[in-house]
A tleap script that builds the chain and sets N, CA, C and O, in Angstrom:
source leaprc.protein.ff14SB
mol = sequence {
  NMET ALA ALA ALA LYS VAL SER ALA GLY SER
  LYS ASN LYS LYS LYS TRP SER LYS GLY LYS
  VAL GLN ASP LYS ALA ASN ASN SER VAL TYR
  PHE ASN ALA GLU THR LEU ALA LYS LEU GLU
  LYS GLU VAL PRO ALA TYR ARG LEU ILE THR
  PRO SER VAL LEU VAL ASP ARG LEU ARG ILE
  ASN GLY SER LEU ALA ARG ARG ALA LEU ARG
  GLU LEU GLU ALA ARG GLY SER ILE ARG LEU
  VAL SER ALA HIE ASN SER GLN LEU LEU TYR
  THR ARG ALA THR ALA PRO VAL ALA THR GLU
  CALA
}
set mol.1.N position { 0.821 -1.190 0.000 }
set mol.1.CA position { 0.000 0.000 0.000 }
set mol.1.C position { 0.870 1.262 0.000 }
set mol.1.O position { 0.551 2.231 -0.689 }
set mol.2.N position { 1.941 1.257 0.750 }
set mol.2.CA position { 2.845 2.399 0.797 }
set mol.2.C position { 3.523 2.599 -0.555 }
set mol.2.O position { 3.765 3.731 -0.973 }
set mol.3.N position { 3.827 1.498 -1.232 }
set mol.3.CA position { 4.486 1.588 -2.539 }
set mol.3.C position { 3.528 2.191 -3.571 }
set mol.3.O position { 3.966 2.918 -4.462 }
set mol.4.N position { 2.231 1.898 -3.462 }
set mol.4.CA position { 1.238 2.436 -4.394 }
set mol.4.C position { 1.103 3.954 -4.230 }
set mol.4.O position { 0.951 4.678 -5.215 }
set mol.5.N position { 1.159 4.428 -2.984 }
set mol.5.CA position { 1.058 5.864 -2.730 }
set mol.5.C position { 2.244 6.617 -3.328 }
set mol.5.O position { 2.063 7.664 -3.949 }
set mol.6.N position { 3.427 6.104 -3.152 }
set mol.6.CA position { 4.644 6.763 -3.625 }
set mol.6.C position { 4.641 6.846 -5.157 }
set mol.6.O position { 4.968 7.890 -5.722 }
set mol.7.N position { 4.276 5.761 -5.820 }
set mol.7.CA position { 4.314 5.754 -7.283 }
set mol.7.C position { 3.209 6.630 -7.872 }
set mol.7.O position { 3.408 7.234 -8.926 }
set mol.8.N position { 2.058 6.713 -7.221 }
set mol.8.CA position { 0.955 7.533 -7.723 }
set mol.8.C position { 1.293 9.020 -7.596 }
set mol.8.O position { 0.943 9.813 -8.470 }
set mol.9.N position { 1.958 9.389 -6.534 }
set mol.9.CA position { 2.278 10.791 -6.316 }
set mol.9.C position { 3.380 11.288 -7.232 }
set mol.9.O position { 3.360 12.456 -7.619 }
set mol.10.N position { 4.332 10.457 -7.591 }
set mol.10.CA position { 5.479 10.926 -8.357 }
set mol.10.C position { 5.204 10.977 -9.863 }
set mol.10.O position { 5.873 11.725 -10.576 }
set mol.11.N position { 4.247 10.212 -10.357 }
set mol.11.CA position { 4.046 10.202 -11.811 }
set mol.11.C position { 3.190 11.378 -12.297 }
set mol.11.O position { 3.285 11.749 -13.467 }
set mol.12.N position { 2.358 11.974 -11.433 }
set mol.12.CA position { 1.499 13.072 -11.852 }
set mol.12.C position { 1.917 14.395 -11.209 }
set mol.12.O position { 1.095 15.084 -10.605 }
set mol.13.N position { 3.184 14.741 -11.340 }
set mol.13.CA position { 3.637 16.007 -10.758 }
set mol.13.C position { 3.098 17.164 -11.572 }
set mol.13.O position { 3.019 17.096 -12.798 }
set mol.14.N position { 2.725 18.238 -10.870 }
set mol.14.CA position { 2.182 19.416 -11.540 }
set mol.14.C position { 3.285 20.130 -12.292 }
set mol.14.O position { 4.365 20.377 -11.755 }
set mol.15.N position { 3.003 20.453 -13.527 }
set mol.15.CA position { 3.958 21.202 -14.336 }
set mol.15.C position { 3.502 22.663 -14.353 }
set mol.15.O position { 2.396 22.961 -14.805 }
set mol.16.N position { 4.333 23.560 -13.873 }
set mol.16.CA position { 3.998 24.972 -13.809 }
set mol.16.C position { 4.305 25.624 -15.151 }
set mol.16.O position { 5.356 25.402 -15.751 }
set mol.17.N position { 3.356 26.431 -15.599 }
set mol.17.CA position { 3.567 27.122 -16.869 }
set mol.17.C position { 4.442 28.346 -16.647 }
set mol.17.O position { 4.579 28.823 -15.520 }
set mol.18.N position { 5.019 28.842 -17.699 }
set mol.18.CA position { 5.868 30.031 -17.613 }
set mol.18.C position { 5.027 31.298 -17.541 }
set mol.18.O position { 5.572 32.382 -17.330 }
set mol.19.N position { 3.720 31.188 -17.709 }
set mol.19.CA position { 2.848 32.359 -17.688 }
set mol.19.C position { 2.658 32.891 -19.095 }
set mol.19.O position { 3.422 32.575 -20.007 }
set mol.20.N position { 1.638 33.695 -19.252 }
set mol.20.CA position { 1.358 34.266 -20.564 }
set mol.20.C position { 2.245 35.485 -20.779 }
set mol.20.O position { 2.372 36.333 -19.896 }
set mol.21.N position { 2.847 35.566 -21.939 }
set mol.21.CA position { 3.711 36.687 -22.270 }
set mol.21.C position { 2.990 37.549 -23.283 }
set mol.21.O position { 2.595 37.075 -24.348 }
set mol.22.N position { 2.819 38.817 -22.947 }
set mol.22.CA position { 2.132 39.731 -23.841 }
set mol.22.C position { 3.168 40.460 -24.690 }
set mol.22.O position { 4.199 40.901 -24.181 }
set mol.23.N position { 2.889 40.584 -25.981 }
set mol.23.CA position { 3.809 41.282 -26.872 }
set mol.23.C position { 3.850 42.761 -26.519 }
set mol.23.O position { 2.819 43.376 -26.251 }
set mol.24.N position { 5.058 43.326 -26.523 }
set mol.24.CA position { 5.210 44.743 -26.206 }
set mol.24.C position { 4.888 45.552 -27.452 }
set mol.24.O position { 5.408 45.290 -28.537 }
set mol.25.N position { 4.018 46.541 -27.273 }
set mol.25.CA position { 3.652 47.408 -28.394 }
set mol.25.C position { 4.831 48.331 -28.684 }
set mol.25.O position { 5.325 49.020 -27.791 }
set mol.26.N position { 5.270 48.340 -29.916 }
set mol.26.CA position { 6.399 49.179 -30.296 }
set mol.26.C position { 5.874 50.406 -31.034 }
set mol.26.O position { 6.139 50.582 -32.223 }
set mol.27.N position { 5.127 51.253 -30.326 }
set mol.27.CA position { 4.524 52.430 -30.931 }
set mol.27.C position { 5.508 53.595 -30.898 }
set mol.27.O position { 6.272 53.753 -29.946 }
set mol.28.N position { 5.477 54.405 -31.948 }
set mol.28.CA position { 6.416 55.515 -32.022 }
set mol.28.C position { 5.943 56.676 -31.149 }
set mol.28.O position { 4.746 56.857 -30.926 }
set mol.29.N position { 6.896 57.451 -30.665 }
set mol.29.CA position { 6.583 58.579 -29.795 }
set mol.29.C position { 6.766 59.909 -30.513 }
set mol.29.O position { 6.482 60.964 -29.946 }
set mol.30.N position { 7.236 59.867 -31.752 }
set mol.30.CA position { 7.374 61.049 -32.592 }
set mol.30.C position { 6.756 60.753 -33.949 }
set mol.30.O position { 6.685 59.597 -34.364 }
set mol.31.N position { 6.311 61.793 -34.637 }
set mol.31.CA position { 5.808 61.621 -35.992 }
set mol.31.C position { 6.987 61.614 -36.954 }
set mol.31.O position { 7.853 62.487 -36.897 }
set mol.32.N position { 7.013 60.616 -37.843 }
set mol.32.CA position { 7.946 60.692 -38.957 }
set mol.32.C position { 7.144 61.197 -40.155 }
set mol.32.O position { 5.926 61.345 -40.065 }
set mol.33.N position { 7.806 61.457 -41.257 }
set mol.33.CA position { 7.147 62.067 -42.420 }
set mol.33.C position { 6.021 61.178 -42.952 }
set mol.33.O position { 4.967 61.678 -43.346 }
set mol.34.N position { 6.242 59.875 -42.963 }
set mol.34.CA position { 5.249 58.936 -43.496 }
set mol.34.C position { 3.984 58.909 -42.633 }
set mol.34.O position { 2.870 58.952 -43.156 }
set mol.35.N position { 4.159 58.837 -41.322 }
set mol.35.CA position { 3.016 58.789 -40.407 }
set mol.35.C position { 2.251 60.109 -40.407 }
set mol.35.O position { 1.022 60.117 -40.340 }
set mol.36.N position { 2.970 61.212 -40.481 }
set mol.36.CA position { 2.331 62.528 -40.499 }
set mol.36.C position { 1.496 62.708 -41.765 }
set mol.36.O position { 0.393 63.253 -41.719 }
set mol.37.N position { 2.031 62.245 -42.892 }
set mol.37.CA position { 1.284 62.338 -44.157 }
set mol.37.C position { 0.027 61.483 -44.096 }
set mol.37.O position { -1.032 61.890 -44.574 }
set mol.38.N position { 0.147 60.294 -43.504 }
set mol.38.CA position { -1.005 59.396 -43.371 }
set mol.38.C position { -2.058 60.009 -42.451 }
set mol.38.O position { -3.256 59.903 -42.714 }
set mol.39.N position { -1.607 60.650 -41.372 }
set mol.39.CA position { -2.519 61.304 -40.435 }
set mol.39.C position { -3.315 62.407 -41.135 }
set mol.39.O position { -4.537 62.474 -40.999 }
set mol.40.N position { -2.629 63.266 -41.878 }
set mol.40.CA position { -3.297 64.397 -42.521 }
set mol.40.C position { -4.193 63.976 -43.676 }
set mol.40.O position { -5.176 64.653 -43.978 }
set mol.41.N position { -3.859 62.856 -44.327 }
set mol.41.CA position { -4.615 62.436 -45.503 }
set mol.41.C position { -5.796 61.531 -45.147 }
set mol.41.O position { -6.907 61.745 -45.631 }
set mol.42.N position { -5.560 60.519 -44.301 }
set mol.42.CA position { -6.563 59.478 -44.072 }
set mol.42.C position { -7.475 59.724 -42.877 }
set mol.42.O position { -8.665 59.414 -42.940 }
set mol.43.N position { -6.947 60.269 -41.802 }
set mol.43.CA position { -7.718 60.392 -40.562 }
set mol.43.C position { -8.969 61.258 -40.723 }
set mol.43.O position { -10.013 60.883 -40.188 }
set mol.44.N position { -8.926 62.400 -41.433 }
set mol.44.CA position { -10.158 63.185 -41.585 }
set mol.44.C position { -11.266 62.453 -42.348 }
set mol.44.O position { -12.413 62.901 -42.338 }
set mol.45.N position { -10.946 61.342 -43.004 }
set mol.45.CA position { -11.959 60.577 -43.732 }
set mol.45.C position { -12.604 59.486 -42.874 }
set mol.45.O position { -13.614 58.907 -43.274 }
set mol.46.N position { -12.033 59.199 -41.698 }
set mol.46.CA position { -12.604 58.173 -40.817 }
set mol.46.C position { -13.945 58.648 -40.285 }
set mol.46.O position { -14.132 59.840 -40.037 }
set mol.47.N position { -14.880 57.720 -40.107 }
set mol.47.CA position { -16.168 58.059 -39.498 }
set mol.47.C position { -16.046 58.212 -37.990 }
set mol.47.O position { -16.573 59.161 -37.407 }
set mol.48.N position { -15.356 57.282 -37.372 }
set mol.48.CA position { -15.154 57.297 -35.919 }
set mol.48.C position { -13.676 57.528 -35.654 }
set mol.48.O position { -12.827 56.750 -36.089 }
set mol.49.N position { -13.378 58.591 -34.946 }
set mol.49.CA position { -11.983 58.920 -34.654 }
set mol.49.C position { -11.834 59.065 -33.145 }
set mol.49.O position { -12.449 59.937 -32.531 }
set mol.50.N position { -11.011 58.202 -32.553 }
set mol.50.CA position { -10.687 58.284 -31.133 }
set mol.50.C position { -9.179 58.118 -30.996 }
set mol.50.O position { -8.527 57.661 -31.936 }
set mol.51.N position { -8.611 58.476 -29.854 }
set mol.51.CA position { -7.179 58.227 -29.662 }
set mol.51.C position { -6.833 56.739 -29.814 }
set mol.51.O position { -5.761 56.399 -30.314 }
set mol.52.N position { -7.728 55.865 -29.388 }
set mol.52.CA position { -7.481 54.428 -29.498 }
set mol.52.C position { -7.386 53.980 -30.947 }
set mol.52.O position { -6.570 53.123 -31.283 }
set mol.53.N position { -8.221 54.561 -31.808 }
set mol.53.CA position { -8.203 54.221 -33.225 }
set mol.53.C position { -6.873 54.637 -33.840 }
set mol.53.O position { -6.283 53.881 -34.613 }
set mol.54.N position { -6.395 55.838 -33.502 }
set mol.54.CA position { -5.122 56.307 -34.044 }
set mol.54.C position { -3.957 55.464 -33.554 }
set mol.54.O position { -3.044 55.164 -34.324 }
set mol.55.N position { -3.975 55.078 -32.287 }
set mol.55.CA position { -2.911 54.236 -31.741 }
set mol.55.C position { -2.869 52.915 -32.489 }
set mol.55.O position { -1.795 52.419 -32.830 }
set mol.56.N position { -4.040 52.346 -32.741 }
set mol.56.CA position { -4.121 51.056 -33.406 }
set mol.56.C position { -3.711 51.130 -34.871 }
set mol.56.O position { -2.947 50.287 -35.341 }
set mol.57.N position { -4.202 52.116 -35.591 }
set mol.57.CA position { -3.967 52.178 -37.042 }
set mol.57.C position { -2.641 52.808 -37.433 }
set mol.57.O position { -2.013 52.380 -38.401 }
set mol.58.N position { -2.205 53.830 -36.683 }
set mol.58.CA position { -0.976 54.529 -37.047 }
set mol.58.C position { 0.237 54.065 -36.247 }
set mol.58.O position { 1.363 54.467 -36.539 }
set mol.59.N position { 0.016 53.223 -35.243 }
set mol.59.CA position { 1.095 52.738 -34.374 }
set mol.59.C position { 1.859 53.894 -33.732 }
set mol.59.O position { 3.085 53.972 -33.804 }
set mol.60.N position { 1.089 54.796 -33.095 }
set mol.60.CA position { 1.697 55.914 -32.388 }
set mol.60.C position { 1.319 55.832 -30.917 }
set mol.60.O position { 0.427 55.073 -30.537 }
set mol.61.N position { 1.992 56.604 -30.109 }
set mol.61.CA position { 1.769 56.670 -28.673 }
set mol.61.C position { 0.406 57.317 -28.382 }
set mol.61.O position { -0.081 58.102 -29.196 }
set mol.62.N position { -0.203 57.009 -27.262 }
set mol.62.CA position { -1.507 57.575 -26.914 }
set mol.62.C position { -1.473 59.081 -26.732 }
set mol.62.O position { -2.392 59.775 -27.167 }
set mol.63.N position { -0.425 59.602 -26.096 }
set mol.63.CA position { -0.330 61.053 -25.896 }
set mol.63.C position { -0.132 61.757 -27.229 }
set mol.63.O position { -0.637 62.862 -27.427 }
set mol.64.N position { 0.589 61.134 -28.136 }
set mol.64.CA position { 0.787 61.709 -29.468 }
set mol.64.C position { -0.530 61.721 -30.243 }
set mol.64.O position { -0.801 62.658 -30.994 }
set mol.65.N position { -1.340 60.690 -30.062 }
set mol.65.CA position { -2.647 60.613 -30.727 }
set mol.65.C position { -3.565 61.726 -30.227 }
set mol.65.O position { -4.262 62.351 -31.027 }
set mol.66.N position { -3.580 61.984 -28.919 }
set mol.66.CA position { -4.424 63.047 -28.364 }
set mol.66.C position { -3.992 64.417 -28.884 }
set mol.66.O position { -4.835 65.249 -29.218 }
set mol.67.N position { -2.688 64.651 -28.953 }
set mol.67.CA position { -2.180 65.925 -29.475 }
set mol.67.C position { -2.551 66.101 -30.944 }
set mol.67.O position { -2.918 67.196 -31.372 }
set mol.68.N position { -2.451 65.013 -31.717 }
set mol.68.CA position { -2.771 65.068 -33.143 }
set mol.68.C position { -4.250 65.379 -33.349 }
set mol.68.O position { -4.602 66.137 -34.252 }
set mol.69.N position { -5.119 64.800 -32.520 }
set mol.69.CA position { -6.554 65.049 -32.636 }
set mol.69.C position { -6.885 66.504 -32.310 }
set mol.69.O position { -7.723 67.113 -32.975 }
set mol.70.N position { -6.232 67.062 -31.292 }
set mol.70.CA position { -6.453 68.467 -30.957 }
set mol.70.C position { -6.026 69.377 -32.106 }
set mol.70.O position { -6.691 70.369 -32.406 }
set mol.71.N position { -4.916 69.031 -32.741 }
set mol.71.CA position { -4.408 69.819 -33.865 }
set mol.71.C position { -5.357 69.742 -35.056 }
set mol.71.O position { -5.636 70.759 -35.691 }
set mol.72.N position { -5.858 68.537 -35.367 }
set mol.72.CA position { -6.793 68.370 -36.488 }
set mol.72.C position { -8.109 69.099 -36.216 }
set mol.72.O position { -8.721 69.645 -37.134 }
set mol.73.N position { -8.540 69.106 -34.953 }
set mol.73.CA position { -9.771 69.822 -34.611 }
set mol.73.C position { -9.583 71.336 -34.747 }
set mol.73.O position { -10.486 72.036 -35.206 }
set mol.74.N position { -8.428 71.831 -34.354 }
set mol.74.CA position { -8.149 73.265 -34.464 }
set mol.74.C position { -8.132 73.707 -35.932 }
set mol.74.O position { -8.542 74.823 -36.251 }
set mol.75.N position { -7.665 72.842 -36.810 }
set mol.75.CA position { -7.651 73.142 -38.247 }
set mol.75.C position { -9.034 73.042 -38.871 }
set mol.75.O position { -9.282 73.615 -39.933 }
set mol.76.N position { -9.934 72.319 -38.219 }
set mol.76.CA position { -11.271 72.131 -38.765 }
set mol.76.C position { -11.405 70.879 -39.619 }
set mol.76.O position { -12.406 70.709 -40.315 }
set mol.77.N position { -10.408 70.002 -39.574 }
set mol.77.CA position { -10.453 68.766 -40.358 }
set mol.77.C position { -11.407 67.745 -39.760 }
set mol.77.O position { -12.025 66.965 -40.485 }
set mol.78.N position { -11.527 67.750 -38.425 }
set mol.78.CA position { -12.425 66.822 -37.735 }
set mol.78.C position { -13.275 67.619 -36.749 }
set mol.78.O position { -12.979 68.774 -36.443 }
set mol.79.N position { -14.354 66.967 -36.251 }
set mol.79.CA position { -15.295 67.646 -35.361 }
set mol.79.C position { -15.469 66.813 -34.092 }
set mol.79.O position { -15.624 65.593 -34.160 }
set mol.80.N position { -15.443 67.475 -32.938 }
set mol.80.CA position { -15.618 66.803 -31.651 }
set mol.80.C position { -17.087 66.458 -31.463 }
set mol.80.O position { -17.957 67.318 -31.603 }
set mol.81.N position { -17.360 65.199 -31.147 }
set mol.81.CA position { -18.729 64.754 -30.894 }
set mol.81.C position { -18.975 64.710 -29.392 }
set mol.81.O position { -19.975 65.234 -28.901 }
set mol.82.N position { -18.055 64.080 -28.670 }
set mol.82.CA position { -18.232 63.923 -27.233 }
set mol.82.C position { -16.872 63.858 -26.558 }
set mol.82.O position { -15.942 63.234 -27.068 }
set mol.83.N position { -16.768 64.510 -25.406 }
set mol.83.CA position { -15.552 64.435 -24.600 }
set mol.83.C position { -15.961 63.965 -23.218 }
set mol.83.O position { -16.432 64.755 -22.399 }
set mol.84.N position { -15.782 62.684 -22.959 }
set mol.84.CA position { -16.159 62.121 -21.668 }
set mol.84.C position { -14.903 61.623 -20.980 }
set mol.84.O position { -14.292 60.648 -21.417 }
set mol.85.N position { -14.520 62.288 -19.908 }
set mol.85.CA position { -13.314 61.944 -19.155 }
set mol.85.C position { -12.102 61.932 -20.076 }
set mol.85.O position { -11.719 62.980 -20.595 }
set mol.86.N position { -11.491 60.774 -20.289 }
set mol.86.CA position { -10.287 60.732 -21.119 }
set mol.86.C position { -10.574 60.215 -22.518 }
set mol.86.O position { -9.689 60.251 -23.373 }
set mol.87.N position { -11.784 59.737 -22.776 }
set mol.87.CA position { -12.102 59.203 -24.095 }
set mol.87.C position { -12.765 60.281 -24.943 }
set mol.87.O position { -13.910 60.663 -24.701 }
set mol.88.N position { -12.039 60.758 -25.926 }
set mol.88.CA position { -12.535 61.785 -26.832 }
set mol.88.C position { -13.099 61.118 -28.075 }
set mol.88.O position { -12.522 60.160 -28.588 }
set mol.89.N position { -14.211 61.615 -28.551 }
set mol.89.CA position { -14.884 61.026 -29.702 }
set mol.89.C position { -15.026 62.087 -30.783 }
set mol.89.O position { -15.668 63.116 -30.576 }
set mol.90.N position { -14.427 61.832 -31.926 }
set mol.90.CA position { -14.463 62.768 -33.039 }
set mol.90.C position { -15.088 62.092 -34.245 }
set mol.90.O position { -15.200 60.868 -34.302 }
set mol.91.N position { -15.491 62.905 -35.202 }
set mol.91.CA position { -15.946 62.411 -36.491 }
set mol.91.C position { -15.428 63.342 -37.552 }
set mol.91.O position { -14.892 64.410 -37.258 }
set mol.92.N position { -15.594 62.924 -38.802 }
set mol.92.CA position { -15.083 63.779 -39.881 }
set mol.92.C position { -15.906 65.063 -39.949 }
set mol.92.O position { -17.091 65.079 -39.614 }
set mol.93.N position { -15.263 66.117 -40.382 }
set mol.93.CA position { -15.925 67.414 -40.474 }
set mol.93.C position { -16.791 67.431 -41.726 }
set mol.93.O position { -16.305 67.208 -42.835 }
set mol.94.N position { -18.070 67.697 -41.536 }
set mol.94.CA position { -18.997 67.813 -42.649 }
set mol.94.C position { -19.603 69.196 -42.617 }
set mol.94.O position { -19.378 69.956 -41.676 }
set mol.95.N position { -20.361 69.523 -43.626 }
set mol.95.CA position { -21.034 70.826 -43.636 }
set mol.95.C position { -22.012 70.889 -42.473 }
set mol.95.O position { -22.660 69.888 -42.168 }
set mol.96.N position { -22.135 72.033 -41.819 }
set mol.96.CA position { -23.087 72.116 -40.697 }
set mol.96.C position { -24.509 71.864 -41.166 }
set mol.96.O position { -24.923 72.345 -42.221 }
set mol.97.N position { -25.240 71.115 -40.382 }
set mol.97.CA position { -26.618 70.743 -40.716 }
set mol.97.C position { -27.537 71.925 -40.398 }
set mol.97.O position { -27.527 72.441 -39.281 }
set mol.98.N position { -28.321 72.344 -41.375 }
set mol.98.CA position { -29.249 73.465 -41.160 }
set mol.98.C position { -30.517 72.945 -40.487 }
set mol.98.O position { -31.150 72.011 -40.979 }
set mol.99.N position { -30.876 73.544 -39.381 }
set mol.99.CA position { -32.082 73.129 -38.668 }
set mol.99.C position { -33.178 74.141 -38.937 }
set mol.99.O position { -32.946 75.350 -38.947 }
set mol.100.N position { -34.362 73.628 -39.152 }
set mol.100.CA position { -35.499 74.518 -39.402 }
set mol.100.C position { -36.173 74.871 -38.088 }
set mol.100.O position { -36.381 74.010 -37.233 }
set mol.101.N position { -36.512 76.147 -37.933 }
set mol.101.CA position { -37.141 76.578 -36.677 }
set mol.101.C position { -38.602 76.901 -36.884 }
set mol.101.O position { -39.291 77.279 -35.938 }
savepdb mol mol.pdb
quit
């Protein structure tokens, strides 16, 4: 009986995993000429523009994305829809909608 206990315990030893490794995002912290051209050309055509969208599509830093959105809004290329806490929501700039009174 003692021999059965020893053999049962040693054959099913728990194997510890190394843990999940997340890939490090290698986003740029400065605009290069290619990224800046893409920002000025493509971003004003997006329907939904948020800092998260820019980080994902342009591979830039979050703070750089927020600064770029403020700059595009100041130029009139995009329009602010909602600013809730840290999540800013923009859309492309269209002609102002005329409301009838």
